[in-house]
N, C-alpha and C positions, 0 to 999 in steps of 0.2 A: 360683243363682237362675234360675228359669225365665223364658225370654225371652217377652215379650208378643207376641201375634199382631198382624198389621197391622191387622185390623179392630178389635181391642181398643184399639190405640194411636189409631186414628182416632176411635173413640167417646169415649175419654177426652179426647183433644185437642179434639174438637168440643164436648164438655161444658164443658171449661174455658173455651174461647173464648166460649160462650154465657153462662156464669156471669159472666165478666168483662164481657161486654156488658151484662148486667143491672145489675151494679154501676155501670158507667159511666153507664147510662141514669138510675139513681137519683141518682147524684152530680150529673149534669147538671141533672136536674129540681130537686134541692134548691137548687143554686146559682142556677138560673133563678128559682125562686120567692122565694129569699132576696133576690135583686136586685130583683125586682118589689115585694116588701114594703118593702124599704129605700127604693125610689123613692116609694112611697105615703106612708110615714112622713115622708120628707123634705118632701113636699108639705104634709102636715098641719102639721109644725113651721114651715114657711114661712108658713102661714096664721096660726098662733098668734103667731109672731114679728112678723108684719106688724101684727097687732091691737095687740100690746104697743107696738110702735114708733109706730104711729099715735096711740095714746092719749098716749104720752109727748110726742110732737111737738105734739099739740093743747094739752096742758096748758102746755108750755113757751112755745109761740108765741102762744096765744090766751087761755086761761083765766087763767093766772097773771098776766099783765100787766093784764088787766081787773080782777081782784080786787084786785091790789096798788094800783091807782089809786083804789080806793074805801076803802082802809084807811090808818091812820097808818103811818109808816115802820117802826116796830118791830112791826107787826102780822104775824101768820102763822097761816093756817088750813090745816093739812095736807090736809084733805079737798078743798080747792080749789086748793092751790098746790104740793103735793109730787107730783112725777112718779112717785116710787117708790110712795108711798101709793096714789095714784089707779090706777096700773098694776096693783098687786097686787090691789086691790079689783075692778077690771074683770076681770082674769084669773080671780079666784076665782069670779065669777058665770058666766064662760064654762065653767069646769070643772064647774059644777053641771049644765050641759047635756052636756058632753063629759068625763066623769070619767076617761078613759084617759090624761090627761096631767097633768103637774105643772109649775107656773111658779114661778120664783124670780128675784129681782134680787139676785144674790150679790155682796157687797162685803167686802173684806178689813178695811177700816176703816169698819164700818157705823155709821150714826147710830142706826138702829133695830135692836135686837138680833135681831129676826126676820129681817133680811136678812144676818146674819153668815154668811160663806162657810165651808163645811166643808173638809176636807182636799183633796179632789179639786178643788173650786172654787178654793181658794187656789193650787193648783199651776197651774191654767189661767190665773188672773189674772196670775201671775208670767210665764207663757209669753206672754200677750198683751203685757205690758209689755216683754218682751225681743224680741218679734218685731212691731215696729210695722207691718210691711207686711201682717200678717194681723189681720183684725178679726173673723173668724168661724171656728168649728170645729164639726165634727159627727163622731160615731162611737159605737161600742158600748162601754158600761161595765157593771160589776157593782156594785150598791149595795144594801146590806142584804139580800144573798142573792138579788137579782133582777137580771135583765138589762134595761137601758134603752138606748133610742136617745136620745142626748143631742145638743142643739144649743145652742151658746153664741155670743153676739154681744157684743163689748166696747163699753162706754160710756165716752167720754172727757170730761174736764172742759172746759166751754166758758166764755167770759167771763162770761155771765150766771149761771153756776153758782157762781162764786167768792164771791158776796155771802153765800151760805148755807154753802158748804163750804170757804171759804178761811180767813181769820183769824177766830177765834171772836169777836173784839171787834166785827167788822163784821156779825155775824149778827143777825137780828131777835131782839128780846128774848123775844117770844112763843115762837119756835122753841126758844131755849135753855131756856125754862121747861118746855117739853114734853119735849125729848130730852136736855137737859143739854149739857155741853161735853166729854164724854169721847171721843166718836167722831164721825167724819164730817167732820172739819175738817183743814186743812193741805194741801189739794190746790192744785196749780197748773194753769194752762191746758195741756191736752193729756195730763194724767195719766189712767191707767186708773182710773176711779172704781168701776165695777162691771161685771157681765156679765149680760145678759138670758139666762136659762138655762131650757130646756124639756126635761123628761124624759118620754119615752113608753115604758112597759113593753112589751117585745117577747116575753116568754116564751111567752105563749099563741100568738102568731103563729108563732113558731119551732117550737112543738110541732106546730102544724097543718102547717107545712112538712115536718117530719120524717115526719109521718103520710102526707103526699102522696108523699114520696120512697119510703117503704116500700111504699106501694100501687103505685107505678110499678114498683118492683123485683119485687113479687109478680106483677103482671100480665105484665110482660115475661118473667119466669121461666116462668110457665105457658105463655104463648104460644110461647116459644122451645123449651120442652120438647116440645110437640107438633110444632113444626117440626123439631126434632132427630130425633124418631121417624120423621117422613116422610122425612127425608134418609137415615136408616139403612135404611129399606125400599128407597128408590130406589138407594142404594149397592149393596145386595145384589142387586137386580134388574138392575143395569146394569154397574157396575164389576167386581163379583166374577164375574159370569157371563162378561164379556169376558176377564177375567184367566184364568179357567178354560179358555176356548177358546184363548187365546194360549199357555197352558202346555201344553195338549194338542198344539198345533201345534209348539211347541219340542220336545216329546218325540218327535214324529214325524220332525223334521229333524235333531235333534242326535244324530248317530251317528258311529261310527268308520268309516274307509274300508272295513273288512272287513264292515261290516254289523252289528256288535255294538252294542247300545244303550249309550249313554253313561250311567253311573250318576249320576242326578240326586239332589238332596237328599232326605232322608227325607220321606215323605208326612205325617208328624206336624205339620209346619209348615203355615201357611196358604198360600193361593195365591200371595201376593206373595213370600214366602220361597222357595217352590219356583221361581217365575219368576226371582227374583234369582239363584238357583243355576244355573238354565238359562242365564241371560244370561252368567254368569261362565264357564261351560264353553264356550259359543259364542264369547265374547270371547277365550278362550285359543286356540281353534281359529283365529279370525280373526287373532290376533297371530302365531301360527305361520305362517299363510298369508302374512301381511304380511311377516314376516321372510324367508320363502322367496322372495317376490316381490322384495324389496329385494336379496337375494343374486343372484337371477337378473338383475335390472336392472343390478347392479354388474358382473356378468360380461359382459352384453351391451354395456354402455357401455365396458368395457375393450377388448373385441374391436372395437367400433365405432371407438374413438378410435385404437387402435394398428394398425388395418388399414393395410397398405401401398397398398391400392387405395382409390380414392375411393368413398364410400358416400353416396347421397342418399336422403332420405326425403321423398316427394312426396305431397301430399294429393289428394283427388278434384277439387279446383279447379286442379290443375296448379301449385300453389305449393310451393316448397321449404320444408319444415318443419324439417329438420335436415340437417347436413352435417358430416362428420368432418374431422379435421385434414388428412388426405391430400387430400381434396376441395378444401379451402381453398388448399392449396399448388398443386394441379393448375391451378385456375382463377385463381390470383393474388389471392384475397380476403385482405385484411388482418384484417378483423373478420368474425365469423360473421353479424353483423347485415346485412352487405352482401349475402350470399347469400340470406338470408331476406327481404330487401327486394325481390327480383326479382318482377315481376308473375306470370310463369310460367317454368317451367324451359325453355320453348322458346327463351329468350334465349341459352342456351349452345350451341344448335345453329347451325352455319354455314348450313344450309339448313332453313328452317321446314318444308318438305315432309317432310324426314327425321323431324322431331319428331312431326308428325301421323301419319305411317306407323308410327312406333315406338309411339305411344299406342294406335292402332287395333289393332295386332298384340297388344299386351298385353291389351286388353279382349276380343279374340277368342280368343286361345290361352291367355292367363293367364301367359305367360312369354316372354322373349326371351333367347336364348343366343348369346354371342360375336358380336354384331352390331357391325360396324365402320362408324362414321359420322364425319363431320367436325364438330368442335366448335371453339368459340373461347373463349379465356380473357378475363380482364378487360381486357387490353391489346389484344385483337383478334387475337392470334396463333392461326393455324389449326392444329388438332391432329387426328390420327387417333386415335379413341378406340374401344376395344372395350367394348361394353356388354352386361352380363347383368342381367336384371331380372325380377322377379315382381310380379304384381298382388296387391293386398290387397283383401279383401272384408269387408263388414260382416256382422252376424248374419243379415240378410235376404238375403244373397247379392249385394248390390249392390256396384258398384265403389267402393272406399274409398281408393285411392291406389296408389303404386308404391314399391317398394324396389329401387334400382338400384345396381349395382357397376360402376365405370368404371376402365379401365386405359389409360394412355397408351401407344400402340404406334407413335407417330410415328417414333421412331428405328428401331424394329424394321422397320417397313415401308420406311423409307429404306434400311436395310441390305439388306433383301431385294431392293430395286430395284438397289442397287449390285452385289450378288452376281449377280443375273440379268443385269445389264449386262455384268459381267466375264465370265460364262460365254458370253454371246452374242458378246462381242468375241473370246474365245478360239476359239470354233467358227468365227466368220466369218473370223478370221485364218488358221486352217488352210485353210479353203476358198479364201480369197483367194490364198494362196501357190500352191496348185495351179492355180487359174484363171489367175493371172498368168503362170506358166511356159507354160501351154498356149496362151495368146494371144500372148505375146511373140514366139515363133518365127515364126508366120505373119505377124505384123506386120513383122518384119524382112525377110521375103521380099518382101512387098508393097512395102515401102519401097525395097528394092534394085531391083526391076524398074521401079518408078515412076521412079527416078532414071535408069535406063538409057533408058527411053522418052523422058524429058525431054531427055537429051543428044542423042538422035537426031532431034529435031524442030527445025525452023527457028524462029527467034524470031517471035512474033506468031501462030503457028498455033493453031487451036482445040484440037488435041490437047494442046498444051503447057499451055493454060489448064486443061484437064480434069485433066491429071496434077498440076498444082499443087493443085487441090482435093483430089485423092487424098492427096497428101503432107500437106496441112494436117490432114485428118481422121485420118490415120495418126499424126501427131505428138500429136494430142489423145488418141487411144487409148493411145499410149505413156505420156503423163502420168498417165492413169488407172491403167495397169498399174504405173507406178513408185510411185504412191501406195499401190496394193495391196501391193506388195512391201515398202514402208516400214512399212505397217500390220502385215504378217505378220512382219516381222523385228524386232519390238519386243523387243530383248534387255535384259539387266540394265543399269540405269542406272549411270553412272560417278559415284559420290557423292563430294562433297568440300565443305568449308566454303565457303560462298558468301555474298557480300553481296547480298541480294535487291534492295536499292534500286539498286545499280550494275547488276545484271542487267536490271532493268526499264528503267532509263535507256537502256541500250544498245539495247534493242528499240525504244523510243520514238524514239530518234535515227535509226534506220534508216528508220522510217515517217514521221517528222515532216515532211520536205520534201514528200513525195507528198501527205500528208493536208492540209497547210496550203494547197497549190495547189488542193485540192478543197473549200476553205472549211470545213475542220474545225479545231476548237480542242481541244488536249489539255491537261487540267488535272491537275497532279500534286498529290497530297495524301498526303505521306509523313510518318509519325510519326517523331519524332527518336529517336536512340539505339536503332535496331532491332538485335536480335541477329543474328549470322551463323548461318545454318542449313545443314544438310548436304543438298545436292540435286545432281542432275545439271544443271548450268547450261544446257547446250545444249538439253536436253529442256524445261526450264522456259521458256527463251526461245521454243521452238517453240510451247508452249501460249499464252504471252502474245501471240505474233505472230498465232496463229489468232484469239484473242479480239479483238484490236485490229482485224484485218481484218474480222471479222464485225460489229463495232460500226460501222465505217465504211460497210459495205455496207447496214446497217439504216437509214442516213440518206442517202438519195439526194440530198437538197437541202443536205447539210451539217449541222453541229451541233456539240455539245460532247461530248467523250469524257473521262470522269473516271477517273483511276487512283488508287486509294486503298490505302495499305499501312499496317496497324496491327496490334498484337496483339489477339486476340479477348478477350471478357469474362473467360474463364478464365485467360488468360495462357499457355496451353499450346500455342497455335497462332499462326502469322502469317497474317493474312487479307489476300488481294490481291483487290480488287474492281475490275472494269472495268465502267463504266456508260456508257450512251449515252442520247440523247434522241430515239431513233428511233421506229419504228412499233410496236415491241413484238412479243411472240409470243402468238398466241391460246392460251387456256387448254387447248384440246383438243390442241394440238401439243406442249405442254411435256413430256409423258411420253416423246415419241419423238425429241427433239432429239439425244440421244446415241447413237441407233441408227446403225450403219454405212449409208452411202449415202442417209440421209434428209436431204433438203434441199428448201427452198421456193424456192431460187434457180435460175435457168436453168443449163444445162450449161456455158455459157461462164464462169460465175462460181464454180463449185465442184463438187466430186465428192460431197459429203455425208460425207466421212471426217474432216474437220478436228476436229469436236467429239468424235467417237469416239476418235480418236488422243489428243486432249487428255485425255479421260476416263481412258484407259488409262495415260497418263504420270502423272497425278496419283495414280491408284490405286497405281502402283508406288512412289510416294513416301509411301505410307500416309496420304494426304491425302484431302480431299473437294472436289468441285466441285458447287456448287448454283447454281440460277438463280431469279431473281425478276423477273417481267415483268408490266407493265400495258399493255394495248393503247393505242396512241396517246400513251403517256407515256414509254416507254423500257424498257430491259432492263438488269439487273445480273447479271453472272457473278462469283461469289465462289469463290476457291480458298483452302482451309485447309490449310496445310503445318505439320506438327508441329515445335515448337522442340526442339532437342537437349536431352536430359536431362543436367544437369551431372555 
């Protein structure tokens, strides 16, 4: 079966909708007019019912008592005393003026045969008797092949009615002579005696209603047909033309990468069918592109998350938009949301000026390669980070953000410093050995001749005082030369199992008396059950002696020296920390404190070789020595010595 074109479907659909609209309009008009006619008929029946009720009430309450008072007890004149008779006669005269209705006082047990109820009326009388709470009914019925609007009102036996309609013995003789005693008797108070019934034929009215409904249908159909034609023309002039233009556009853009035209649906279909086919082809292309994009995204996300280097995605407002797992580990973030909650990525820089310079360089050059800056993690730990980054740009060429790759080179740079320090110490050691020998011999000659001169001079002479000064400075030079020789003769350590706590206690005991006299307090903080480690005990004592003396010299007014020994976090090393509460070391001096001959103390307090020698000894033990100092708060030197492998 041939498929219908879109325009044909639209025309058929619109026609069906308009046809249904016409039917609906006709049905609505029919029911509206029917309701209106029903309301008018109800009003008419209400008027006729009121007239009948008023007549019955007048006869019962006024006329009959008056006539009865003028007649003997057994007298009865129906024309003046019977409510049924008088009501029927009055309504008959009204019908002469308004012949479109019929009035009956229907009774099941009628005294006058003319009032005897038919089948329908008998049914309704029984209904009134069964439903005492209803005394009225109206509705449509069919009678003798005609439709009637019917309204019925029940009439109940009252006390004054029972004289005529109760026991026949009590009824007036004149009434029994007229109607007999076969019907109309035996009622009790409250029984349904009859029903005032009004019939109004509605066939003509309903025919007129149907004619009006058909007229409504025809007028609506003609009007909507012209409206349908106008819509059809408008559809062709607007929608179809737009679809043709859109289809032409799709034909121009729906092509393969090689430039070949994509085969669109046959041109035998209408514009919508062809456009649908074009949409399907473009949708397939989009689906393929979407799949490729998802695959690319998955590969990117895999590389992003599995990279060993930290990667940060930063927007043009300097906020971190994404961070990989390595980045969270590097900066100590527990949840990714913590990193994304930072106001700017400047917060991870130790120095904000570095962050500003970093951003300006990216905006100017577009990239940064292997830039080393200091950054801080979530806990405030300072790290040396190597950063390589590229700037992202939007379609207009504006700055859109940064993609940065970060690598922690803190340990690498510390190792470089240690290697440089070791090389420096080695070269200085060789130089010191030669210099010491060259100076030591002349010093010995000077010392010898100074002693000879001192022996030849009398006590108290000026020359003897001068010679003593020469000897003093010669001894000072000898101590420096001795230190140089000790520095240059750093041989292989004599390693053996040592209790580091006992070793430390021995050094503290040697210095304790002197330091206590100078208002120093030494606090021991040794962890229990420390393992024995393999070291050269004498050399480690020399290192500890140097650190304790330096700590005391850093506190001219006295203070607290704390010596703490405990395993480090990894458990692979024993950490020995010597802390003071002295003046601290300025930040600019920290990189030079392990250099030979570097000292900030006067010549009478040191040669500048103590920390250099200590550094060399710790290095020989495959350990590390680090320093942390805060000006005016104190300094901590920490020695890390490896624990023997079981």
